[in-house]
C-alpha positions in Angstrom: 11.0 0.5 9.6 13.9 -1.9 9.5 16.2 0.6 7.7 16.6 4.3 7.1 14.3 6.3 4.9 15.2 9.2 2.7 15.4 12.6 4.4 12.0 14.2 4.9 10.1 11.0 4.0 8.3 10.8 7.3 7.4 14.5 7.5 3.6 14.9 7.7 1.4 17.9 7.3 -1.9 16.2 8.2 -2.8 16.1 4.5 0.3 14.4 3.0 -0.3 10.6 3.4 -3.3 8.3 3.4 -2.5 4.9 5.1 -4.5 2.1 3.6 -5.1 -0.8 5.9 -6.7 -3.6 3.9 -8.8 -4.4 0.9 -10.3 -7.8 1.0 -12.9 -9.2 -1.3 -14.7 -12.5 -1.1 -13.1 -15.4 -2.9 -15.8 -15.5 -5.6 -15.0 -11.9 -6.5 -11.2 -12.2 -6.6 -9.7 -11.8 -10.1 -12.7 -9.8 -11.3 -11.2 -6.3 -10.8 -13.6 -5.4 -8.1 -10.9 -4.8 -5.5 -9.1 -2.5 -7.9 -12.3 -0.5 -8.6 -13.0 -0.1 -4.9 -9.4 1.0 -4.4 -9.5 3.6 -7.2 -12.9 4.9 -6.1 -11.5 5.4 -2.6 -8.4 7.2 -3.8 -10.3 9.3 -6.4 -12.1 11.4 -3.7 -9.0 12.0 -1.5 -6.8 15.1 -1.2 -3.6 13.5 0.1 -0.4 13.5 -2.0 0.3 9.8 -1.5 -0.9 6.5 -0.1 1.0 3.9 1.8 0.3 0.3 2.9 2.0 -2.7 4.3 1.9 -6.1 2.6 3.2 -9.5 3.6 5.5 -10.4 0.7 4.7 -14.0 1.3 1.0 -13.6 1.0 -0.3 -15.5 -2.0 3.3 -16.6 -2.8 4.1 -12.9 -3.6 1.0 -12.4 -5.7 -0.6 -9.8 -3.4 2.5 -7.6 -3.5 2.6 -8.0 -7.3 -1.0 -6.8 -7.5 -0.1 -3.6 -5.6 2.9 -3.1 -7.9 0.5 -3.2 -10.9 -1.7 -0.6 -9.2 1.3 1.8 -9.1 2.8 1.1 -5.6 6.6 0.8 -5.1 8.3 -0.9 -2.2 10.1 1.8 -0.1 11.4 -0.4 2.7 10.5 -3.1 5.2 8.7 -2.9 8.5 8.2 -5.3 11.4 5.6 -3.8 13.7 6.1 -6.4 16.4 8.9 -8.8 17.3 6.8 -11.8 16.4 5.2 -10.4 13.3 6.2 -11.0 9.7 8.5 -8.5 8.0 6.2 -6.5 5.8 7.0 -4.7 2.6 6.2 -1.0 3.1 4.8 0.3 -0.2 3.8 3.8 -1.4 2.0 5.2 -4.4 2.7 8.8 -5.3 0.9 10.7 -6.7 -2.2 9.4 -5.0 -4.2 9.5 -8.2 -2.9 8.0 -11.4 -2.3 10.6 -14.2 
């Protein structure tokens, strides 16, 4: 992370956090809701309290991050995994399942 996180944020129990890597759908399926349905199906069967992901805020001119925000994610900070990588928005959705 490029800045401090709230106290206790990184404490893990082995069941607290699911880290999502990527959801990619073919161009022809984009905008149809299929990625959201896959995402919700994945999370619906999980027992973790929250889910996190990284997104390049420049991807799709900010549209990719906006999609995750519509899905209930909030930006919690920024992360740069490598010196030559982009600075990613670190996002979290808690609770894992929407109420």
